[in-house]
N, C-alpha and C positions, 0 to 999 in steps of 0.2 A: 531414432527419430524416423518418422515416415511421413510421406505425403500421399494424398489421395484426391483424385478428381474424376468422378464418373463421367464418361462420355455422354451419358444420357441426362446429366444434371447441369444446371446453370451455376451451381455452387461448388466450390472446392473447399477442402479442409486440410490444414496442416497442423500436426501435433509434434511436440518435441520437448526437450529439456534445455533450459538456458538460465543463466543467472541464479543457479542454485535451486530452481523450481521448475515446474512444468508450465507449458503454454499450449494454447489451442487457438487457432485462427480459422474462422469460417468466412468465406468471401464469395461474392458473385463475380463470375467471369465477365469481363467487359465484352461488348459486342466485337466480334472479329478477332478475339484473342487466339493466339497460336496454340498448338498442342503443348508447347513448352512453357506456357504462361505460369503454371504452378511452380515450376523451377525458378522462374523470374521472381515470383513472390517469396519463395524460400530464400533466395539470394539476398533480397532486400531485407528480410527479417534478420538473417544472419549478420548482415552489416550493422543493423540497428543494435543487436545484442552485443556485438563486439565493441561498438562505440561506447555503450553504457558500461560494459565490463571494464574497459580500459580507462574510463573516467571515474566511475562512482562506486566500484566494488571494493569493499574493505577486505574481501577474500582473495583478491588479486594483488600480490605483493608489489607488482610493478605498475599498478593503476595510479592515476593522478592523486586520488584521495589518500591512498596508502603513502605515497611520497610526501604529501602535505602533512599527514599525521606524524610521519617520521622525521619531519623537518629537513627533508631532502630537496624541497623546492618551495617557492612561494607563488609561482605563476600558475594560473588556473586556465580552464578552457570554457567554451560556451555552454556546454552541458552543465558543468559544475556551477557556473554563475547563475543559470536559470533556476536550478533546484535550490541552491543556497539562498538566493534572494526570496524565493517563495517560502522557504522554510522559516526565514527570519520573520516575514510578514505574518504567517500563521502562528508562529510562536508568540508574537506580540499580541495578536488578537485573542489568543487562548490563555493569556496570562502565564505562559511558560508550560502549559500542559503538553505542548508539542515542542520538543527540543532535540535537535540532531547532534548535540554535544553530550548527551547523557549516556553514551556508550559505557564509560567506566562503571556506572551504577549497574548496568545490566551484567557486566562482567562480575561485579561483586556478588550479585545474587544468583550467579550460575546460569545466566541466560545469554552469555556472550561467548567469547573465544576461550575463556579460561574455566577451569573446574571450580565448582562452588566451594566456598569455605565459610564458616560461621562469621557473621559480621555483627558489629555493635553500632550503637548510635554514634559513638565517637569516631569510628572508622568511616561511617557514611558521611559525617560532617567533613572529615579530612578529604575524602574523595570528591565531595562537592566543590572543593576549592579549585578543582581543575575542570569543572563543568559550568555551562552557562554560555549563552551566545554573546554576552557582553565581553567575553574573552577574545572574540574574533572580529576582524574588520576586513571587508572586501572592497577594494578601491582600484579602479582601472586595471582589473584583471590580476591584482596582487592580493594575496591573503596574508594578513598579519595576525598574530595572536600574542596575548600578553602572558600566557602560561605555557612553558615549553612542553608540558605533558598533556595539554588540551588536545582533544581529537574530535573528529566528526565521523558520523555514520549516517548514510542516507537510506538505511534499510527500511525505515518506516514511510518512505515516500518514493523510493526508486522504482518499485514495481509499477506504481501508478504512472509515474513519468514515462517509463518505458512503454507502457500500453499506449499512452498518448503519442509517443514518438513513432511507434509501429503503425498507429492509425494514420499519421501524416505520411508515412512511406506508402501505405496502401492508397491514400488519396492521390499521391504523385503518380501512381500507376494507372489511374483512371478507374479504380474499383468503386462502383456506386453503392454497394451494400456490403457491410462486414461486421463481424464481432471479433474483437481481440480480447483474450483472457490470459493474463500472466499471473500465476500464483493466486488466482481469485480476484485480481483487480481487472476491471472490465471497461472497455470503451466500445461504442457501437455507432453505426451509421446506417440509415436506410431501414430495410426490413429483412426478416429471416426468409429461409427457403419457402415458407408457406405464405409469404406475402404479408405477414403480420409484424407487429412490433416485436423486438427481441424479448424473450422471456428469461429471467434469471432466477434460479433457485437459491434460497437463503438457508444454509444449514441450521439444523437445530443445535443449540449450544450444549449438547450433552457431553460431559467430561469424557475425553478420549475419543470423540467423534473425529477420526482421522481419515475418513473416506468421504471426500466432498461429493455431495449429491445423493448419498445413500439415505440420509434421514433429514428431510427438509422441514423447516418450520413454516416457510411461506414461499410463494412465487410472485415476483414482481415483473411488470413490463418496464422496459427501459427506453426512454425517448431517444430518437436519433440525435447524435451529437453530444450525448451526455456520458459522464464517467461514473462508475460505481465501484466502491471498495468496502470491504468488510473487515472488522477487527474484532477479536474475541479473546477470552481467557480460558477456553476449554480444550485447547490442544497442547499448548506449551506451558506446563506447570509441574509442580511436584508437591508432595504432601510431607510435612515434617512436624512431628509431635502433634499429629491430628489436625494441623492447620495447612490450608492450601495457599501456596505461593505461586502466582501466575506471572507471566512475563510482561504484564502491563505495569511499568514502573512509573511512579509520579516523580518527574524530574525536580519538583519543588521540595518534596519531603525526602526523596531518595529511597523510598520504600515501595514495595509492591502494593498496589491498591487493594483495599478491602471494602467492597461495596456490592450491591445487588445487581449491577449492570453486567450482563454476560456477553452480549454481542451488539455491535453497532454496524449498521450498513448506511453509508452516506452516498447520496447522488448529488453530483455537482456538475459544473460546466466543463470540467476536465477531470481526468482520473487522478492526476497528481494531487489536485486539491482535495478530492474525495478521500484519497489514501491518507493524507495527513490529518484531515479532520476526523476520520474514523478512529485513528489512534488517539487524538486529543480528547474526543468525547468519552472513549473508554477510560481514560485517566480521570476525567471530571466526575463520572458517575451519573446516575439517573437524573436527579433533580437539577444539578448544575447544567447538564446537557439539555434538558428541556428549556431552561431559561436561556441558554446560549442560542439554541435553535430559534426561539421566539424572536431573538434580536437579529437573526441572520436568515431571512426568508429565501435567500438565494440557494440555501442548502435544503435538501430533502433528506429525511432520515427514518430508518426503521430500527427501533431499539427492542431488544429482548432482555428481560430482567427476571430475577427470581423474586417470587412473592409467596412466602410461606411454603416453599418447596415446589411450587408450580411455576411454569413459564408464563409470563404475561408480556404483552407487547405495547409499544407506543409508536405511533406513526404520525409524522407531520402532515398537516392538512394538504400541503402542496403536492404530495405523492400518494395520498390515500386512494385516489382513483386507480392507481397503478397496481394495487394489491389484488392479485387474482384469487388467492386463497390463503387462509390461515389454518 
């Protein structure tokens, strides 16, 4: 991890690795900031990451969510409560396309903590008995569940939430302009070092495109105070018997989705919301996503889909002006 702030620049930049992914934060130095201000920002970010890791990370055996999943506690904390309640809301609005209890299905298809094994329809139906948000109830900071093997994973929303949380920490330090990016989930405020709106590159959904920013499909401008998240099926997948299986699992059917939608970018009022809806729309597919977006004008979206072997795009009217190039 390294930090950098040029003495001739009003902006600082911090790069690093946290929560199992990379992050980058660009920020404007407040007036009168001391030479050690960049370290102050680093300390604030580290505290933010530690807080999320200790609450929401399923890869931390001692985290709150791990203890809840292993039935070692029923008491929650404020971070868990915020993300859980928002997840329930979005799950209901999307008809179950977003479901933080679907982890066992990802494991079954080889996209979780366990090795992939052949699965049958009967096995999926058996696994689904321990998934579904109807198995959980959160009341007065206590989480109860009606199936002892039911578990939760915040992976599809935690990076967006952490980006929001990091932004709040920067706000508390009096930073007027910034961009926070954690694993591709972004929140911004103010303007970039050129005094313009922040510009975000959207990767082309070419299978195996594992180098963010190398092959761009488009560039969008992001309005101050908004969050942006992208979900796609072109990085985490495998081919079996000539058929592609991507990590986008439909919690309702229990199977990987098979449709033309390749990438979804969502812009919302906060990054947590954008993160969850990007996943949900990828599950829905192109036509259902278009219908859903028409009913939710508070969301902006840029969709990339396959049409006879070529990439085509759909952009909602409310962010069409933000598309710089395609």
